[in-house]
C-alpha angles and dihedrals in degrees: 000000000000130000111258124232113243138170099050105147121231132195089270090058090052091053094054116078127190132185109275095215099058121136092253092055090052090049091049090053094046093086140019105254096194094083089048090050090050093046093053094044125189121327095196127076130192112274142072124316142076114313117255131228116252114262093239091055092053092045091053088049092053090050090052088052091053096047092050096035094237130160118231094262090046091046091052091056094044094053090049092049107037121070093200090056091050092049093050091048092048098247125136124219092262096049120101115242125234115259126228093264091056090050090049093051092048089053088053088050089055091054092058120087093357095283093150090054089052091052090050092048092050092051092047090047091054092048090050089052088053091057096253096122107069097178091213089129145338120232113209127195145138136221131198116232122191119243120248089236124073114257119258121269117271114257109262096207097201125116116256096020124119117264121257115281115253123235121250088233109070094191104049119099139183114270133180132216113180106315095335122098119202129185107217140049143324126232115207122194139186107202129189109239096222104066098354091250109169109239102170133023140175135177123208136164115278096259095066110101121238094247097055101077093029097106091058090056093060111084100200097231098075123101095230142009120222126197143141128260093283092070102052119107131150089240095053091047089055093048092051092049090050091051092049092247119138113241108234096165117131117249123233134203118262138181092276093046108026091170123048117230120247089253094057092045090055090046090053092053092050092049089047091059091056099040091049087084088071088073090070098078092043090052092049092047092053102034100040110012099051096244097132079105129019113260098213143038119251131037095257095057095044091048093058089052092051094049089049088052089051089052091048092047094050094049090049092050089048091057090050093047095046097044113109115255 
């Protein structure tokens, strides 16, 4: 199977004109795609079989699917129908377009050996080189997202009755945020306070507490770490101090101090004003990227989709930050 050659312009492409300042053109210019192309390498090898699409083309297609909240079958149709989608993906008018099964298989490839994390790291590295990561502070937070599968049946608890029905998603778990219980997963983010560029991300099942993956969301080169009351521990406070990072984690009452002092209440309010910006990526994920509910079964597949959403979000934020006033 060899890698097919795409993007060679024909006379028909020359006759079709599109505005040069469209959003997809700006997203295309937000990063240098050559390092990503080199990172992903070639998908095809010498030998018999159908030719494969270049990895860069398929990555661009998946990003289009995230930005427009499209399923793989809907994305297949959109790429075939929309000239702007073809141009962003690097496909000419006479090129065949990848079908939904090809897109699915490439997403599975990204899950192997952490390739999707390498793509995210390269995009973030380039945005940092452009001065979009200010490192004044990292905002950490988590959000529950319902599983695609229905939750398992509640245990009946009476002798002779059938056991509870299992869920179709073996990795999803019940999680709780305040008084709300959700069967699904939890997205954890570490966001730069400057332009809310996502620097770190993690996906766990819903039962994992916010504080467990928190240390992995702190990069180590920021001046301060901001988080709500769920993230404060004495051990984390000590680690931040040792690393020279200001502790901007909200304090919470405990058995020794059941009531916060007026100073700590005021401190929490000031921290809350800064850390509120971390809600922006979660809002975009849920309102625009279709992540009010996970799209797939299993943690591995859902994690790939979330990391792609982080890449898509960062590119979109870069366009907004780099646009002339």
